[in-house]
Backbone as CSV, one residue per row, in Angstrom:
resi,resn,N_x,N_y,N_z,CA_x,CA_y,CA_z,C_x,C_y,C_z
1,MET,-31.524,-149.462,-0.763,-31.318,-149.216,0.437,-30.316,-147.726,0.764
2,LYS,-30.355,-147.289,1.878,-29.177,-146.199,2.455,-28.494,-146.859,3.458
3,PRO,-27.026,-146.289,3.457,-26.590,-146.694,4.551,-27.033,-146.414,5.944
4,ALA,-26.513,-147.016,6.773,-27.038,-146.751,8.576,-26.032,-145.509,8.873
5,PRO,-26.502,-144.569,9.589,-25.994,-143.976,10.188,-24.623,-143.801,10.544
6,PHE,-23.357,-142.824,10.693,-22.176,-143.363,10.564,-21.351,-141.760,10.663
7,ALA,-20.172,-141.826,11.460,-19.502,-140.716,11.877,-18.665,-140.851,10.340
8,TYR,-18.108,-139.595,10.071,-17.454,-139.359,8.914,-15.712,-138.269,9.357
9,LEU,-14.949,-138.956,8.961,-14.014,-138.395,9.083,-12.750,-137.925,8.196
10,ARG,-12.271,-136.658,7.262,-11.208,-136.942,6.358,-10.043,-136.587,7.042
11,PRO,-9.392,-136.973,7.750,-7.764,-136.715,7.875,-6.987,-136.092,6.825
12,SER,-6.261,-135.385,7.417,-5.056,-134.738,6.526,-3.427,-135.484,7.062
13,THR,-3.501,-136.090,7.972,-2.125,-136.783,7.779,-2.504,-138.502,8.269
14,LEU,-1.297,-138.877,8.176,-1.624,-140.120,8.524,-1.931,-140.829,9.701
15,GLU,-1.124,-139.988,10.855,-0.674,-140.362,11.997,-2.272,-139.606,12.638
16,GLU,-2.974,-138.263,11.866,-4.357,-138.309,12.494,-5.423,-139.380,12.318
17,ALA,-5.145,-140.234,10.795,-6.136,-141.652,11.034,-5.747,-142.414,11.574
18,LEU,-4.720,-142.802,11.703,-4.296,-143.948,12.576,-4.951,-143.392,14.185
19,ALA,-4.839,-142.312,14.361,-5.460,-142.279,16.086,-6.651,-142.067,15.893
20,ALA,-7.726,-141.890,14.900,-9.076,-141.962,14.710,-9.446,-143.205,14.974
21,LEU,-8.831,-144.354,14.306,-8.912,-145.670,13.951,-8.490,-146.379,15.565
22,ALA,-8.050,-146.071,16.254,-7.043,-146.519,17.511,-8.407,-145.901,18.344
23,GLY,-9.034,-144.754,18.558,-10.023,-144.517,19.572,-11.386,-145.144,18.805
24,GLU,-11.696,-145.453,17.847,-13.320,-146.207,17.608,-13.148,-147.471,17.026
25,GLN,-13.304,-148.316,17.742,-13.483,-149.704,17.148,-14.160,-149.937,16.144
26,GLY,-15.480,-149.319,15.935,-16.103,-149.695,14.968,-15.468,-148.755,13.361
27,ALA,-14.227,-148.347,13.435,-14.031,-147.325,12.509,-13.828,-148.384,11.398
28,LYS,-14.126,-148.140,10.075,-13.303,-148.148,8.648,-12.770,-147.524,7.660
29,VAL,-11.678,-148.009,7.344,-10.915,-147.119,6.354,-11.883,-146.685,5.075
30,LEU,-12.065,-145.892,4.303,-12.350,-145.364,3.382,-11.572,-145.208,2.227
31,ALA,-10.741,-145.522,0.778,-9.931,-145.249,0.317,-10.769,-145.236,-1.467
32,GLY,-10.802,-146.312,-2.422,-11.395,-146.314,-3.494,-12.985,-145.897,-3.039
33,GLY,-13.457,-147.077,-2.093,-14.605,-147.331,-2.006,-15.686,-148.282,-2.823
34,GLN,-14.936,-148.506,-3.889,-15.865,-149.641,-4.835,-16.474,-150.989,-4.239
35,SER,-15.551,-151.350,-3.334,-16.427,-152.591,-2.604,-17.121,-152.017,-1.392
36,LEU,-16.511,-150.717,-0.318,-17.030,-150.739,0.650,-18.490,-149.930,0.723
37,VAL,-18.592,-149.112,-0.484,-19.654,-148.353,-0.610,-20.916,-149.193,-1.013
38,PRO,-20.705,-150.443,-1.834,-21.883,-150.879,-1.997,-22.534,-151.883,-0.855
39,LEU,-21.421,-152.323,0.192,-21.914,-153.240,1.292,-22.602,-151.899,2.168
40,LEU,-21.991,-150.710,2.472,-22.784,-149.853,3.042,-24.152,-149.639,2.466
41,SER,-24.572,-149.362,1.529,-25.826,-149.273,0.958,-26.833,-150.238,1.212
42,MET,-26.254,-151.371,0.948,-27.171,-152.690,1.404,-26.815,-153.345,3.067
43,ARG,-26.599,-152.469,3.908,-26.375,-152.599,5.185,-25.889,-154.015,5.208
44,LEU,-24.791,-154.171,4.685,-23.835,-155.524,5.002,-23.162,-154.889,5.906
45,ALA,-22.609,-153.940,5.923,-21.725,-153.015,6.757,-22.174,-151.832,7.652
46,ALA,-22.029,-151.752,8.624,-22.425,-150.526,9.229,-21.428,-150.057,10.122
47,PRO,-20.048,-149.523,9.710,-19.528,-148.811,10.894,-19.553,-147.947,11.416
48,SER,-19.209,-147.279,12.560,-19.404,-146.561,13.411,-18.696,-145.030,12.870
49,MET,-17.835,-145.482,11.875,-17.333,-144.245,11.733,-16.557,-144.487,10.090
50,LEU,-16.182,-143.506,9.572,-15.644,-143.621,7.938,-14.477,-142.992,7.968
51,VAL,-13.166,-143.418,8.185,-11.945,-142.467,7.927,-11.501,-142.756,6.549
52,ASP,-11.783,-141.672,6.175,-11.546,-141.210,4.677,-10.225,-141.067,4.275
53,ILE,-9.278,-141.566,3.719,-7.893,-141.305,3.618,-7.581,-140.759,2.602
54,ASN,-8.586,-140.139,2.121,-7.767,-139.923,0.322,-7.301,-138.698,0.288
55,ALA,-7.350,-137.862,1.330,-6.379,-136.776,0.966,-5.317,-136.847,1.985
56,LEU,-4.845,-137.964,2.175,-3.417,-137.972,2.726,-2.096,-138.043,1.965
57,PRO,-1.103,-137.409,1.925,-0.138,-137.338,1.205,0.798,-138.305,1.013
58,ASP,1.573,-139.021,-0.136,2.072,-139.752,-0.446,2.137,-141.271,-0.701
59,LEU,0.354,-141.550,-0.211,-0.006,-142.786,-0.615,-0.574,-143.312,-2.081
60,ASP,-0.039,-142.758,-3.171,-0.487,-142.930,-4.447,0.683,-142.885,-5.034
61,SER,1.810,-143.375,-4.703,2.792,-143.771,-5.312,2.424,-145.285,-6.337
62,ILE,3.798,-145.554,-7.109,3.802,-146.648,-8.265,5.378,-146.668,-8.213
63,HIS,5.969,-147.420,-7.362,7.440,-147.170,-7.395,8.042,-148.823,-7.780
64,VAL,8.956,-148.660,-9.046,9.038,-149.726,-9.571,10.702,-149.597,-9.474
65,ASP,11.126,-150.684,-8.891,12.896,-151.222,-9.281,13.304,-152.567,-9.466
66,GLY,14.060,-152.925,-9.273,14.418,-154.363,-9.292,14.432,-155.235,-8.471
67,ALA,13.807,-155.152,-7.593,13.133,-156.078,-6.513,11.737,-156.242,-6.555
68,GLY,10.659,-154.992,-7.360,8.993,-155.286,-7.775,8.884,-153.883,-7.794
69,VAL,7.631,-154.135,-7.701,6.893,-153.066,-7.581,6.069,-152.848,-6.189
70,ARG,6.270,-151.627,-5.976,5.518,-151.115,-4.691,4.165,-149.896,-4.983
71,VAL,2.906,-150.574,-4.691,1.856,-149.981,-5.133,1.440,-149.086,-3.691
72,GLY,0.770,-147.631,-3.524,0.657,-147.195,-2.580,-1.304,-147.344,-2.362
73,ALA,-1.426,-146.855,-1.409,-2.607,-147.284,-0.882,-3.772,-146.360,-1.458
74,LEU,-3.481,-145.298,-2.117,-4.403,-144.667,-2.790,-3.755,-144.757,-4.267
75,ALA,-3.311,-145.919,-4.987,-2.841,-145.702,-6.183,-4.125,-146.588,-6.833
76,ARG,-5.055,-146.009,-7.842,-6.035,-146.902,-8.733,-5.865,-147.901,-9.364
77,HIS,-6.651,-148.789,-9.342,-6.152,-149.895,-10.383,-5.687,-149.524,-11.681
78,ALA,-6.619,-148.463,-12.444,-6.404,-147.699,-13.676,-4.612,-147.481,-13.969
79,GLU,-4.631,-146.684,-12.641,-2.901,-145.947,-12.712,-1.966,-147.480,-12.656
80,VAL,-2.134,-148.593,-11.835,-1.531,-149.597,-11.813,-1.109,-150.095,-13.226
81,LEU,-2.279,-150.603,-13.746,-2.633,-151.051,-15.116,-1.746,-150.077,-15.737
82,ALA,-1.863,-148.669,-16.134,-1.148,-148.063,-17.214,-0.112,-147.883,-17.322
83,SER,0.766,-148.355,-16.061,1.800,-148.239,-15.746,2.972,-149.302,-16.484
84,ALA,3.597,-148.797,-17.645,4.427,-149.355,-18.586,5.674,-150.284,-17.849
85,GLU,6.227,-149.081,-16.279,7.118,-149.671,-15.771,6.560,-151.232,-14.538
86,ALA,5.659,-150.720,-14.315,5.350,-152.166,-13.682,5.116,-153.119,-14.548
87,ALA,4.506,-152.991,-15.496,4.093,-154.306,-16.128,5.146,-154.882,-16.856
88,GLU,6.416,-153.960,-16.844,7.690,-154.955,-17.324,8.244,-155.438,-16.404
89,ALA,8.402,-154.804,-15.012,8.866,-155.520,-13.692,8.103,-156.899,-13.498
90,GLN,6.528,-156.842,-13.435,5.917,-157.709,-13.173,4.728,-157.829,-13.708
91,PRO,4.434,-158.352,-15.323,3.565,-159.039,-16.077,2.387,-158.912,-15.769
92,LEU,2.452,-160.132,-14.568,1.103,-160.795,-14.148,0.153,-159.667,-13.778
93,LEU,0.603,-158.294,-13.201,0.053,-157.256,-13.083,-1.159,-156.840,-13.869
94,ALA,-0.488,-156.265,-14.857,-1.492,-155.835,-15.815,-2.399,-157.057,-16.724
95,MET,-1.825,-157.910,-17.098,-2.548,-159.367,-17.359,-3.852,-159.530,-16.395
96,ALA,-3.568,-159.361,-15.023,-4.852,-159.861,-14.102,-5.650,-158.331,-14.129
97,LEU,-5.207,-157.332,-14.188,-5.877,-155.979,-13.635,-6.815,-155.481,-14.690
98,SER,-6.554,-156.206,-16.111,-7.392,-156.171,-17.277,-8.604,-156.598,-16.955
99,HIS,-8.758,-157.504,-16.066,-10.038,-158.304,-15.616,-10.779,-157.618,-14.460
100,VAL,-10.007,-156.676,-14.000,-10.643,-156.339,-12.941,-11.979,-155.023,-13.192
101,ALA,-12.843,-155.811,-12.645,-14.036,-154.657,-13.001,-14.297,-154.143,-14.600
102,HIS,-15.030,-152.863,-14.347,-14.979,-152.089,-15.718,-14.255,-150.727,-15.539
103,PRO,-13.763,-150.016,-16.592,-13.266,-148.961,-16.450,-13.635,-147.957,-15.560
104,THR,-14.663,-147.833,-15.358,-14.954,-146.845,-14.571,-14.772,-147.055,-12.848
105,ILE,-15.030,-148.643,-12.897,-14.187,-148.668,-11.122,-13.045,-149.238,-11.445
106,ARG,-12.100,-149.276,-12.480,-10.832,-149.267,-11.943,-10.345,-147.780,-11.803
107,ASN,-10.913,-146.729,-12.479,-10.803,-145.473,-12.309,-10.681,-145.153,-10.649
108,ARG,-11.294,-145.626,-9.958,-11.620,-145.187,-8.717,-10.919,-146.188,-7.621
109,GLY,-11.212,-147.584,-7.870,-11.293,-148.489,-7.231,-9.616,-148.755,-6.749
110,THR,-8.863,-148.916,-5.802,-7.778,-149.272,-5.157,-7.282,-150.627,-5.306
111,THR,-6.170,-151.092,-5.704,-5.641,-152.157,-5.989,-5.012,-152.932,-4.473
112,VAL,-4.814,-151.795,-3.363,-4.526,-151.991,-1.817,-5.825,-152.152,-1.322
113,GLY,-6.670,-151.547,-1.671,-8.228,-151.805,-0.977,-8.685,-153.025,-1.563
114,SER,-8.209,-153.303,-2.851,-8.656,-154.826,-3.076,-8.075,-156.012,-1.869
115,LEU,-6.818,-156.068,-2.060,-6.028,-156.877,-1.694,-6.583,-156.935,-0.007
116,VAL,-7.172,-155.961,0.849,-7.500,-156.052,1.868,-8.860,-156.302,2.471
117,HIS,-9.505,-155.991,1.220,-10.978,-156.545,1.355,-11.376,-157.970,1.268
118,ALA,-9.969,-158.848,0.682,-10.004,-160.115,0.841,-10.995,-160.575,0.358
119,ASP,-11.215,-160.466,-0.541,-12.604,-161.393,-1.972,-11.741,-162.187,-2.786
120,ALA,-12.222,-163.474,-2.383,-11.398,-164.816,-3.336,-12.180,-164.627,-4.543
121,ALA,-12.893,-163.941,-4.965,-13.471,-163.736,-6.328,-12.541,-162.849,-6.915
122,ALA,-11.827,-161.861,-6.211,-11.223,-160.916,-7.215,-9.956,-161.275,-7.508
123,GLU,-9.533,-160.646,-8.485,-8.146,-160.846,-9.318,-7.031,-160.907,-8.479
124,MET,-7.000,-159.252,-7.635,-5.517,-158.918,-6.955,-5.122,-160.169,-5.859
125,PRO,-6.187,-159.917,-5.011,-5.600,-161.193,-3.747,-5.089,-162.077,-4.568
126,MET,-5.542,-163.005,-5.246,-4.729,-164.353,-5.916,-3.477,-163.827,-6.283
127,VAL,-3.406,-162.626,-6.999,-1.934,-162.101,-7.812,-1.297,-161.965,-6.492
128,LEU,-1.547,-161.143,-5.588,-0.188,-161.090,-4.695,0.012,-162.896,-3.862
129,ARG,-0.978,-163.098,-3.941,-0.740,-164.618,-2.960,0.173,-165.381,-3.969
130,LEU,-0.011,-165.483,-5.428,0.921,-166.626,-6.116,2.001,-165.576,-6.211
131,LEU,2.158,-164.746,-6.072,3.788,-164.288,-6.427,4.633,-163.999,-5.064
132,ASP,3.634,-164.344,-3.953,4.252,-163.726,-2.714,4.686,-162.902,-2.208
133,GLY,3.842,-161.936,-2.361,4.050,-160.600,-2.595,3.490,-160.122,-0.709
134,SER,3.715,-158.846,-0.255,3.336,-158.460,0.912,2.231,-157.594,0.948
135,VAL,1.875,-156.890,1.855,1.380,-155.815,2.512,1.630,-155.099,3.604
136,ASP,2.590,-154.000,3.609,2.987,-152.829,4.774,1.352,-152.031,5.368
137,VAL,1.469,-152.543,6.691,0.297,-151.487,7.287,0.743,-150.949,8.843
138,ALA,-0.047,-149.965,8.794,0.547,-149.176,9.859,-0.460,-149.124,10.771
139,SER,-0.255,-148.562,12.583,-0.700,-148.045,13.047,-0.286,-147.308,14.111
140,VAL,-1.102,-147.109,15.405,-0.509,-146.258,16.652,0.745,-146.717,16.912
141,ARG,0.917,-148.277,17.055,1.733,-149.088,17.610,3.103,-149.111,16.472
142,GLY,3.367,-148.866,15.072,4.101,-148.894,14.722,3.465,-149.453,13.167
143,ARG,4.687,-150.483,12.219,4.635,-150.385,11.118,4.774,-151.746,10.859
144,ARG,3.990,-153.138,10.377,4.565,-154.162,10.285,4.290,-154.889,8.845
145,THR,4.989,-155.592,8.583,4.692,-156.093,7.031,3.865,-157.429,6.720
146,ILE,2.835,-157.899,6.442,2.030,-159.180,6.421,2.234,-159.757,4.929
147,PRO,3.278,-161.030,5.185,2.976,-162.016,3.913,2.033,-161.841,3.473
148,ALA,1.684,-162.612,2.349,0.661,-162.381,1.526,-0.154,-163.941,2.159
149,ALA,0.700,-165.070,2.570,0.396,-166.340,2.968,-0.024,-166.214,4.335
150,GLU,0.082,-165.055,4.714,-0.599,-164.589,6.289,-1.660,-163.769,6.241
151,LEU,-2.179,-163.085,4.928,-3.172,-162.176,5.112,-4.204,-162.558,4.800
152,PHE,-5.032,-163.276,4.476,-6.275,-163.813,3.981,-6.522,-164.597,5.303
153,ALA,-7.764,-164.362,6.079,-7.882,-165.228,7.175,-9.305,-166.424,6.695
154,GLY,-10.111,-165.540,6.048,-11.382,-166.189,5.828,-12.281,-165.214,4.657
155,PRO,-13.121,-165.724,4.333,-13.972,-165.204,3.235,-14.361,-163.715,3.631
156,LEU,-13.479,-162.696,2.942,-13.466,-161.260,3.021,-13.113,-160.776,4.273
157,GLU,-12.017,-161.751,4.873,-11.315,-161.160,6.098,-10.034,-161.562,6.082
158,SER,-9.416,-160.397,6.381,-8.072,-160.185,6.521,-7.491,-160.351,7.827
159,THR,-6.064,-160.125,7.962,-5.655,-160.459,9.111,-4.716,-158.963,9.867
160,LEU,-5.323,-158.032,9.285,-5.300,-156.976,9.548,-5.820,-156.305,11.058
161,ALA,-5.469,-155.899,12.222,-6.362,-155.368,13.065,-7.156,-154.569,13.098
162,HIS,-8.036,-154.060,13.622,-8.993,-153.113,13.488,-8.573,-151.511,13.136
163,ASP,-7.354,-151.292,13.821,-6.585,-149.961,13.822,-5.943,-150.116,13.155
164,GLU,-5.487,-150.681,11.907,-4.224,-150.456,11.145,-4.540,-150.045,9.558
165,VAL,-3.779,-149.674,8.945,-4.233,-149.154,7.876,-3.478,-149.797,6.794
166,ALA,-3.553,-150.471,5.458,-2.580,-150.648,4.653,-2.206,-149.733,3.965
167,VAL,-1.015,-149.618,3.966,-0.346,-148.050,3.026,0.197,-148.589,1.793
168,GLU,0.677,-149.943,2.070,1.681,-150.151,0.652,1.669,-151.841,0.220
169,ALA,1.652,-152.106,-0.784,1.778,-153.723,-1.344,2.761,-153.511,-2.248
170,PHE,3.533,-155.043,-1.790,4.604,-155.227,-2.703,4.480,-156.649,-3.697
171,PHE,4.679,-156.218,-5.089,4.583,-157.706,-6.066,6.093,-157.540,-6.103
172,PRO,6.623,-158.704,-6.122,7.785,-158.942,-6.404,7.863,-159.119,-7.837
173,ALA,9.395,-158.550,-8.543,10.036,-158.768,-9.799,10.090,-160.228,-10.404
174,LEU,9.630,-160.340,-11.538,9.428,-161.477,-12.500,10.536,-161.653,-12.961
175,PRO,11.352,-163.421,-11.784,12.678,-163.553,-12.304,13.355,-163.939,-13.867
176,ALA,14.356,-163.736,-14.228,14.802,-164.218,-15.555,14.474,-165.777,-15.601
177,GLY,13.964,-166.239,-16.648,13.725,-167.621,-16.946,12.200,-168.010,-16.376
178,ALA,11.391,-167.420,-15.721,10.230,-167.488,-14.916,9.039,-166.679,-16.759
179,GLY,7.835,-167.450,-16.629,6.559,-166.853,-17.068,5.445,-166.567,-16.447
180,VAL,4.480,-166.088,-16.725,3.437,-165.998,-16.117,2.065,-166.102,-17.099
181,ALA,0.995,-166.007,-16.650,-0.134,-165.947,-17.594,-1.340,-166.138,-16.435
182,PHE,-2.575,-165.631,-17.541,-3.682,-165.476,-16.316,-4.936,-165.826,-17.442
183,GLN,-6.069,-166.106,-17.276,-7.126,-166.403,-17.811,-8.507,-166.642,-16.624
184,GLU,-9.395,-165.733,-17.469,-10.902,-166.344,-16.294,-11.984,-166.617,-17.186
185,ILE,-12.842,-167.455,-16.769,-14.157,-166.979,-17.464,-15.147,-166.555,-16.442
186,ALA,-15.940,-165.509,-17.076,-16.819,-164.351,-16.347,-18.254,-164.446,-17.433
187,ARG,-19.299,-164.246,-16.697,-20.574,-163.782,-17.665,-20.390,-163.030,-18.894
188,ARG,-19.752,-162.128,-18.736,-19.223,-160.894,-19.215,-17.530,-160.304,-18.604
189,HIS,-17.065,-159.739,-19.786,-15.802,-159.323,-19.211,-16.113,-158.254,-18.403
190,GLY,-15.374,-158.468,-17.186,-15.197,-157.285,-16.107,-16.469,-157.566,-14.733
191,ASP,-17.249,-158.798,-14.596,-17.898,-159.251,-13.994,-16.887,-160.250,-13.080
192,TYR,-17.378,-160.337,-11.996,-16.349,-161.347,-11.069,-16.795,-162.717,-11.777
193,ALA,-15.578,-163.404,-11.845,-14.938,-164.788,-12.745,-15.808,-165.556,-12.056
194,LEU,-16.342,-166.910,-12.834,-16.468,-167.757,-12.379,-15.632,-169.181,-11.928
195,VAL,-14.497,-168.939,-12.924,-13.178,-169.257,-11.976,-12.420,-168.585,-12.899
196,GLY,-11.075,-167.844,-12.693,-10.164,-167.673,-13.050,-8.801,-168.600,-12.391
197,VAL,-7.344,-168.193,-13.145,-6.251,-169.323,-13.083,-5.359,-168.596,-13.747
198,ALA,-4.473,-168.597,-12.471,-2.736,-167.897,-12.982,-1.941,-168.649,-12.881
199,ALA,-0.810,-168.681,-13.561,0.373,-169.554,-13.756,1.602,-168.748,-13.401
200,LEU,2.482,-169.315,-12.726,3.537,-168.613,-12.879,4.552,-169.955,-12.847
201,VAL,5.724,-169.844,-13.899,6.423,-170.940,-14.052,7.889,-170.495,-14.501
202,ASP,8.762,-171.212,-13.846,10.078,-171.335,-13.646,10.644,-172.368,-14.888
203,THR,11.541,-171.730,-15.198,12.381,-172.730,-16.902,13.377,-172.638,-16.755
204,ASP,14.473,-174.044,-16.993,15.473,-173.932,-17.399,15.634,-174.753,-18.490
205,GLY,16.195,-173.910,-19.925,15.995,-174.048,-20.957,14.358,-174.607,-21.612
206,ASP,14.541,-175.477,-22.011,13.025,-175.686,-22.311,12.081,-177.144,-21.401
207,ALA,12.787,-177.038,-20.204,12.113,-177.625,-18.870,11.603,-176.632,-17.993
208,VAL,10.339,-177.120,-17.666,9.905,-176.238,-16.604,10.283,-176.800,-15.370
209,THR,11.015,-175.708,-14.379,11.779,-176.587,-13.346,10.581,-176.053,-11.792
210,ARG,9.831,-175.698,-12.115,8.769,-174.955,-11.093,7.529,-174.449,-11.580
211,ALA,6.188,-175.134,-10.930,5.159,-174.478,-11.874,3.787,-174.283,-10.833
212,ARG,3.436,-173.227,-10.454,2.362,-172.922,-9.473,1.281,-172.021,-9.853
213,LEU,0.064,-172.496,-9.514,-0.986,-172.157,-9.846,-1.727,-171.428,-8.737
214,GLY,-2.713,-169.940,-9.258,-3.530,-169.192,-8.384,-4.673,-169.227,-8.781
215,PHE,-5.879,-169.507,-7.923,-7.156,-169.385,-8.506,-8.272,-168.872,-8.020
216,VAL,-8.598,-167.807,-8.646,-10.164,-167.317,-8.397,-11.324,-167.887,-8.289
217,SER,-12.225,-167.049,-7.399,-13.515,-167.862,-7.286,-13.768,-169.318,-7.608
218,VAL,-12.767,-169.860,-6.282,-12.726,-171.510,-6.499,-13.471,-171.895,-4.548
219,SER,-12.029,-170.852,-4.052,-12.372,-171.175,-2.531,-12.684,-169.734,-2.005
220,ASP,-12.723,-169.794,-0.622,-12.948,-168.902,0.218,-11.914,-168.017,0.306
221,VAL,-10.814,-168.346,0.303,-9.960,-167.727,-0.143,-8.730,-167.941,-1.351
222,PRO,-7.904,-167.098,-1.489,-7.183,-167.261,-2.651,-5.879,-168.433,-2.487
223,VAL,-6.197,-169.414,-2.839,-5.161,-170.341,-3.154,-4.343,-170.783,-4.118
224,VAL,-3.382,-171.159,-3.398,-1.784,-171.324,-4.647,-1.639,-172.891,-4.388
225,VAL,-1.709,-173.644,-5.711,-1.238,-174.897,-5.685,0.242,-175.017,-6.519
226,ASP,0.821,-175.817,-5.579,2.453,-176.212,-6.668,2.277,-177.093,-7.563
227,VAL,2.037,-177.225,-8.656,1.888,-178.566,-9.692,3.270,-179.124,-10.284
228,THR,4.386,-178.640,-9.195,5.558,-179.138,-9.995,5.704,-180.339,-10.548
229,ASP,5.572,-181.556,-9.356,5.506,-182.504,-9.535,4.382,-183.261,-10.496
230,SER,3.183,-182.685,-10.822,1.900,-182.995,-11.277,1.803,-182.587,-12.791
231,LEU,2.555,-182.567,-13.741,2.717,-181.674,-14.910,2.091,-182.855,-15.867
232,ASP,2.208,-183.946,-15.432,1.347,-185.084,-16.498,-0.140,-184.558,-16.468
233,ASP,-1.036,-184.244,-15.133,-1.849,-184.385,-15.007,-2.460,-183.057,-13.846
234,PRO,-1.953,-181.362,-14.295,-1.638,-180.363,-12.994,-3.150,-179.936,-12.837
235,ALA,-4.162,-180.377,-13.696,-5.957,-179.947,-13.496,-6.320,-180.584,-12.322
236,ALA,-5.889,-182.170,-12.358,-6.448,-183.235,-11.145,-5.866,-182.852,-9.621
237,ALA,-3.974,-182.541,-10.127,-3.351,-182.381,-8.579,-3.921,-180.803,-7.986
238,ALA,-4.610,-180.014,-8.706,-4.819,-178.842,-8.162,-6.474,-178.933,-7.573
239,LEU,-7.015,-179.780,-8.287,-8.396,-180.371,-7.498,-8.367,-180.946,-6.390
240,ALA,-7.636,-181.535,-6.384,-7.185,-182.409,-5.242,-6.948,-181.548,-3.710
241,GLU,-6.788,-180.309,-3.963,-6.577,-179.470,-3.160,-7.456,-178.088,-3.089
242,LEU,-8.191,-178.359,-4.018,-9.550,-177.255,-4.318,-10.688,-177.583,-3.345
243,GLU,-11.660,-176.636,-3.189,-13.356,-177.320,-2.556,-13.638,-176.348,-3.703
244,PRO,-14.405,-176.872,-4.877,-14.828,-175.285,-5.487,-16.675,-176.098,-4.802
245,ALA,-17.148,-175.206,-4.664,-18.384,-174.548,-4.108,-19.838,-174.542,-4.707
246,ASP,-20.911,-174.640,-5.017,-21.850,-174.008,-5.163,-22.354,-172.513,-4.958
247,ASP,-23.003,-171.720,-5.720,-23.235,-170.867,-5.210,-24.452,-170.349,-6.535
248,ILE,-24.486,-169.023,-6.487,-25.711,-168.551,-7.202,-25.330,-168.396,-8.680
249,HIS,-23.726,-168.604,-8.589,-23.213,-168.088,-10.187,-23.190,-169.101,-10.597
250,ALA,-22.605,-170.403,-10.368,-22.222,-171.912,-10.987,-21.967,-172.940,-9.734
251,THR,-22.431,-173.955,-10.381,-22.317,-175.118,-9.507,-20.982,-175.702,-9.039
252,ALA,-20.523,-176.223,-8.066,-19.183,-176.600,-7.977,-18.540,-177.893,-9.050
253,ALA,-19.407,-178.843,-9.481,-19.038,-179.765,-10.545,-18.412,-178.860,-11.863
254,TYR,-19.540,-177.490,-12.490,-19.140,-176.505,-13.356,-17.792,-176.137,-12.680
255,ARG,-17.461,-175.305,-11.799,-16.440,-174.531,-11.723,-15.337,-175.947,-11.513
256,ALA,-15.419,-176.787,-11.012,-14.124,-178.276,-11.475,-13.932,-178.217,-12.657
257,HIS,-14.965,-178.670,-13.755,-14.898,-178.121,-15.336,-13.922,-177.099,-15.585
258,LEU,-13.925,-176.367,-15.363,-13.516,-175.288,-15.627,-11.954,-174.704,-15.118
259,VAL,-11.883,-175.493,-14.167,-10.395,-175.414,-13.680,-9.906,-176.365,-14.316
260,LYS,-10.433,-177.487,-14.788,-9.666,-178.612,-16.147,-9.452,-178.309,-17.254
261,VAL,-10.326,-177.128,-17.827,-9.986,-176.427,-19.069,-8.950,-175.329,-19.238
262,LEU,-8.907,-174.667,-17.977,-7.941,-173.243,-17.673,-6.630,-173.746,-17.427
263,VAL,-6.304,-174.594,-16.665,-5.206,-174.972,-15.894,-4.337,-175.444,-17.249
264,PRO,-4.602,-176.160,-17.945,-3.514,-176.838,-19.219,-3.152,-175.623,-20.387
265,LYS,-4.081,-174.473,-20.096,-4.162,-173.446,-21.073,-2.908,-172.534,-20.310
266,VAL,-3.179,-172.201,-19.253,-2.683,-171.056,-18.690,-1.458,-171.486,-18.470
267,LEU,-1.008,-172.560,-17.985,0.455,-173.487,-18.165,1.354,-173.277,-19.241
268,ALA,0.540,-173.659,-20.266,1.239,-173.681,-21.787,1.252,-172.068,-22.009
269,ALA,0.646,-171.343,-21.814,0.926,-169.714,-22.132,1.878,-168.985,-21.073
270,ALA,1.993,-170.000,-19.773,2.763,-168.964,-19.000,4.433,-170.050,-19.534
271,THR,4.480,-170.857,-19.904,5.575,-171.468,-20.662,5.941,-170.788,-21.841
272,ASP,5.022,-170.438,-22.608,5.292,-169.902,-23.647,6.148,-168.299,-23.614
273,HIS,5.480,-167.772,-22.425,5.860,-166.391,-22.210,7.353,-166.209,-21.459
274,ALA,7.498,-167.399,-20.660,8.908,-167.402,-20.267,9.831,-167.764,-21.347
275,ARG,9.671,-168.399,-22.480,10.892,-168.940,-23.494,10.744,-167.414,-24.287
276,ASP,9.402,-166.803,-24.549,9.260,-165.480,-25.300,10.745,-164.250,-24.322
277,ARG,10.583,-164.420,-23.341,10.929,-163.404,-22.379,12.415,-163.856,-23.149
278,LYS,12.753,-165.322,-23.110,14.126,-165.272,-23.161,14.767,-164.937,-24.624
279,ALA,13.955,-165.358,-25.442,14.384,-164.908,-27.211,15.007,-163.298,-27.242
280,PRO,15.943,-163.430,-28.025,16.781,-162.135,-28.419,15.803,-161.123,-28.997
């Protein structure tokens, strides 16, 4: 199939892009296009206008400091994955990004675009949610920050207004004494996960003082479960708060089984990671 007809604008400034979005209710933002273009081709999305932001300056940056990693709207997955500084500050970024699609798609797709596409089967929305990150958005009304806990409204639905552009995402740095890990099961590497699980643990000596889990492809939105008080059976505690569903890829029962398999593995790996970071 081919997309329905639409107008096309390639602004050279952010102000021009924001004005276009404010003036056209049915406009959509085009960045990497690796999610939007297939939807257009299948006519699952039919915007009246595409606002292509790829010519906007200063939106492709990756800035790392002691607080964490700031990723601009036009930074490609591959660029974030290749950043040694980003991986040092927050290792979960590289762990998860290595599972995002295939190299050709990572070379074009944008990390911020993946976040606001809000697909619970994608890795990066879960990473932002687990890390308590945020997204900065801009409109003609100004700029605001949306915490990850408030970003995902439903399946493929974010809380951005129609006239807002996500300009930057913030991933907090991994604190001292903390560790992370990520694993997923997919039919082949790079496909959407049947189930993915990430762990973030805090430790004091050899003791785990806090443990949180993030899940991919289990619920309609990215879900984080605190299992600190259930380390004797964290998978059961997680499943008590999850709602695995049947779809064409897997049954709910199989997804629940994968949760039981992956949870102890990623918790153990995250704990080992925390201890390795402490080793001289």
